[in-house]
Each structure stands twice: as structure tokens, then as C-alpha cells.
N, C-alpha and C positions, 0 to 999 in steps of 0.2 A: 370591537363594534361590528355590528352587520349592518350592510346596507343593501336596498334594493336595488332593482335594474336601474332605477333613475338616480342613484346616489342618495337617498333619503336614509337617514339613519332607522334601523327598526327599533322602536321602543314599545316596552310593555305597556299594553292598555288594558282597560278593564274587560274588553272581549277577548283579548288574547292572554288573559291569565292563566297559568297551567294549573290545571286539575290537580296535579299531583307533583310531588316534590321531584326537580330533575337536577343531577349533578354528573358532572362530565364523565363518562365511561372511560374506562382505562385499561386498553388491553395489554396481555404480557407482550405482544409484538415479538415473541420468537418463533413464530409458525413460519417455516420455511415452505416454499412452491413446491407443489407435488406435481408431476409434468404428465399424468395421464388421468383421465376421466375416472378410470376404474379405481386410482388411488384414491382420488377426491372422496368416490363413493364410499370407501374403505373406511375413512376417517369419519363419516357419517353413521356406517353401520358400526363403529365402535361407540358412538354415542347411543345408538339404539341399544347395546348390549349394556352399557354402563347405567342407562337410565332408562330401564323398561317400562317404568310407571310413568314416563313423561315424553317419551320420543318413540315414534314407531315409522316403519318405510312402507311404502304404499310402490306397487310396481305398475306402470303404464305402457301399453303397447299401442302401435300404430303399425298395422300391416308387418314389415321387418324391422321396424325400430322398438327398441324397447330404453325406457327411462324411469327415473326414481325420484319419487317425491317423498320428502321426508316432513311429519308433522308432530309439533310439540305443543303439548297441552298438559295440565296436569288434571283436568276434569273436576276439580275441587272449585265450583262456582261459588260458593261462599266464602273461599280464604282468599284475600286480596283481590276479591271481584271487583270489576270494573264498578264505579260509582254509580252508575246509571243502569245495572243491571243487578246488583245485588239483592235486590229485594224479591227477584224470583229464581229461585236456584234452578227451575226447568228450562230458563232462556240460557241459549247458547251465548257463548262468551263471542266478542267481536274478532273478527278472522281478519289475519293479515297473510299476504301473500308477498314471497319474494324470490325472484328469479336472479341468475348470474350465469355467467360461461356461455352467452349466446355468441360472442366473439373469442376465438379459441386464444388468439393473441393476448387477452386481459386479463392473465391469469391470477394477478394481484387481487382484483377485484373477486373473482371465484373464492380466492383461499380467504378474503376478508368477511367473505359472507359467511365460511366455516368458522373463523375465529367468533362472530358473531353469536353463531347459535351454539357454538361449545361453551361461549360464555354464558349464554341464557340458560343452558343446561346448570351451568354451575352456580347460577344465582350470584353472579360477581356484582361488586356493589355499583347502583346506579339501575340494575336490571330486574330487581327483585320483584316490584311491582307489575310490570308489564310482563314478566315471567308467566304470572298466574293471573293476570285479569285478560290475557288475550290467547285466542288460539292460533299459532305460527306455523305456516306452510312453505316449503321452499323447494324448488326444483335447483338444484346449485350448477348443474351443467346442462344448460339447453340444447348445445350442439356438440355433442361428443366427438364426431369427426374432426372438427375444427379445433378442439381442445387438444386433442390426441397429437395432431399434425402442426400445432402452433402454427394456425393459419386463421384469417377471419373467416372464410366461406367455407360452406358445407363441401360434400363429395363431389355435389354437383356445380360448384362455382357460384353457388347462390348465397347473398347477404342475407341470411334469415330474418335479421332486423329492418328488412327491406321488404319483406314478403307476405306480412300478414296482410289478412283480409279487413282493412280499416285504412280509408284515406290512401289507398295503394295507388303508387302510378308505375307505368314502367320506368327502368331506370337501368342504361345499357352499360354504363361506366363499370369497367371490370370490378375496380374495389367495392361499388356498392349494387353490384347487379341485383335487381329485384326479382327476378325468376320470368319465365313468360307470361304468367297469370297469378294472381293472388291465392296465397297458399298453396302453392306447387309442391312443397317441400313437405317430407315426413314430418321433420322437426317443428314445423311451423304448425301443421294440422294436429299434433299430438297436443302442442302447448295452447292451442286454440280449444281444444275439447277441454283441457284442464281448466281454463279459465271461464267457460261455459259452464263447467261443472260448479265451479265456485263464485259464481256471478252473486252470490250474496256476502262476498269479502267487504271488508270497509276499506280496505287499502292496498293497493299493489305497488311494489317498489323494484326497479329493475336497475341491478348495479352493475357499471361498466368501468374500464378504465379510459385513458387519455394519453397520448404522447404529445398534444399539441397543447396540454394546459400549463399555462406559467402560474394561474391560480391552482390551488390545491385541488378544489372541486367545484362543480355547479349543478344545479337542480334544474329540472325541467317538468313542470307538473302539467296534467292532462286531466280532461274530465269536465263535468260542469265547472263553467267560467267563475262562479262562487265560491265554490270547494277550492279552487285551482289559487284562489286569492288569500283564502283564510289557511290552506295548508300551507302555502308558500311562506307566508308571514310567521306563523308557528316555528316552523322547521328553521328558518333565518333567525328567530328569536331564541331558541333553543342553542342554535350554534354559538352565541355569544359565551356560552359557558364554556364551551369546547374549544375557542379559539384561544381563551385566556389560558387554558392548560396546554395548549399546544406551543404557545409563546413564552410561559413559564418554565414548564417541566421540559418540553422538547427543544427550546432554543430555537425553535423556528418563527421566522419573522411574521408580524401579525398586521394586516391591515385591510384596507378595504377589498382588495381582490384575492383575498384567500377564500372568498365563497361568493357566488353569484348565482342569478336565476335568469332562466331564459322562458320566453312565452312557449306557449304549446307549438310543437312543428306539427303542420299538416301536410297531406300528401307524401307521406314517406312510408307507409305501410308498417309503422313502428309496432312492437309487442306491446308497448304502453297505450298505443291507440286504439289498438283492440280490446284492450283493458278496459279503458274507457267507454268503448262501443257497447261492451255488455254491462256496463254500469258500474265499473268499480272506479273509484278515484285513483289515480295513478300519478307515479313521478318515475321520472331516470336520474338515477344518481351518476354522475363521472367523477372518479377520483384520480389522481397521478398515479401513473406505476413507477415513478420515479421520483418520490420525494428526496428531496434535498440532495441530490445527485449521489444519489446511494445505488443507482442502478437498477434496471427494470427488476420488477416484481421482488424487490429487498424486503426482508424481514421490516425495515420501517415504513415501506410504502403498504404491506399489509397491514401491520398494526396501525397506521394513521386511518386506512381505508375501512378499517373495520369501527373505527371509532368514529367517522365519519357516518358511516352505515348506522350504527347505533344510534347517533344523536339525531339522525333523519328519522328512523323509526320513532324515538322517544317524542319528537315533533309530532309526528303522525298520531300517535296513539294520545298524545294531550290534546289535538284538535278531536279526536274520536271522543274522548270522553266529555270535553267541552260541549261539543254538539249533541251528545245523548243529553246532557245536563240541560240545555237549553231546551231540547223536545221535551222532557221531562218538567221543566217548569210551566211550559206552555199549556200542559194537559189541566 
């Protein structure tokens, strides 16, 4: 069972009914961590080679910094197309953005992101509909220096996830140093440009790991207050199916503490805050990098993180479809 932040059970209501069937996504969780950003990009490059009609790579530059975006879409608007959009083949699919690797210590999250997109390419059970109905974009490693050196901060000692030009305040604590001014860092500027370019996206997810979590994961939504509530409730409802799977198939304990939500955080300069600033409903997902005490960045932690990311995104997709259906009905 899923509970909201006040301890109330999340049950399906008429307004929360899923537009498409959702089943627990099950990763193969055999993926081991790779320790350099170039090795992560090589994994995605292999997807581009293996699925040339579905996956492509885009290069982004900002001064001396280069980073990579991967786009996943079939281009077949009438095949499994989103229920609200199938009437018009010329209408673009709903666009979803995903980022990871903003903190280099949180490598299980970055690898879980890869497992999700690999599974999307492979049309693994549970992902068939969203594979075709949505257009997916990811920047898998936001902070390459941080990832390559297995540290939290960039080469200038700045926490990139405190540096965005949205609700920014100066933070001089070493672990969370925000920089001297908003968007002072090239990594931040590049991502802000990316979000500006895709301000028509319907959802943005930022996947992190935490060493402080006793719970398996938590979610923090940003953006329009009404959207925050609806997205949170839809995602939490979807997680019911995943937690049952975790309990039965993975022998993980299951109770109300496995998943919880926080209110949006202000005055921190987060990447999610900037996405919300440009109009993209957003969420920050934290998953444990040491599931069941198997060690940081273990295969189990990567696999469970991929499942958590997938179900979060399936919940968001369900919300997007239900919102579009409501808009269509209102016309």
C-alpha cells in the first residue's frame, strides 16, 4: 500500500484511473556500474547503433564543455499513439525529459537510467505502450567531471544542483556550495539551454541516489501546485504494483516507508526548480544506492532503481494521458 505524506492511503479514484494498463516493470538488474562518463556514453552509443530507427544522439556544447543528449522515438504517431493525440498524425508526441549524473557519487541512479532506456529500446514488458506513445530525451551524465572523479561537486567545487537560476540562494557550505552567482557553471548553463529548448516538454525527471535513505525512494514534485498533487498521487498509486512485486519477488520488506513524497523545495537552485520555471512539470526521484545492504551501486541497487524510475515515469505518462483526455472531453 502507498501512503501520502500525511500517512493517508492512496487509493484509486475516478480522477486517478489509469488511461492505459500498468504492470510492474522488471529489470534484468545484471547491469554493473561503469565508472567513467565516457563508458556511460558508450553504452548509449551502442543503443544508437542497435536501434537506429528509434534512438539518436545529439551533441551539445557550451564554451569548452561538450555533453550528449539521447532521443528515443519511433516517429510512428499512429502506432500505439497516445490516446489524446492519435486523431492527428501531425501532432507531436508528448515529450518527456530525464536527467541523471548531476552528482558523481550517485552512479547507481545514472546506471538505472541507462537500464530504463535500454529496456525501452527493447520494448520490455510494461513499457510497450510508452515506448511508442511518447518522445523521450535524456542527458545521462549532467556533471561529467563529478562522475569521472566520483565526487559530488564539479571541478570548481560547485554543487551543480544548487547553481540553477531558479530560487537560487548563496550556500557556502562546502558540500552544497552554490557558486558565487546563479548559473555560474558551464554544466548549469548547458542544461538550462537544453530545458529552454524543450520548454514544451510535458514532464521532467531528475534521478538521484541517497545514502541517508532508510526508505527505498522518495519523490519531490515541482511546478504548478495543482499538477504537483495530481502527478504525486498518480505516481504513488502506480507504485502500489511495484511494491507488491518487490515484496513477493525480491523478498524486500514492504510497508508505508518504502516510498514517500516531499513538498517542493524552494530557495535552493535545483535543476527541477529551473525546469518548473520554464513551465515543465517536474520531479526529483531519490533511490537508495545500497538496497538490502548489498553495497553502494550494486546490481540490485541499479535494478531496483531502474524499476523505481520506470514506474515513476509510467505514472507521469498516465497523468499526461489523463490530462489530455480531460482536455479533449472539455472541448
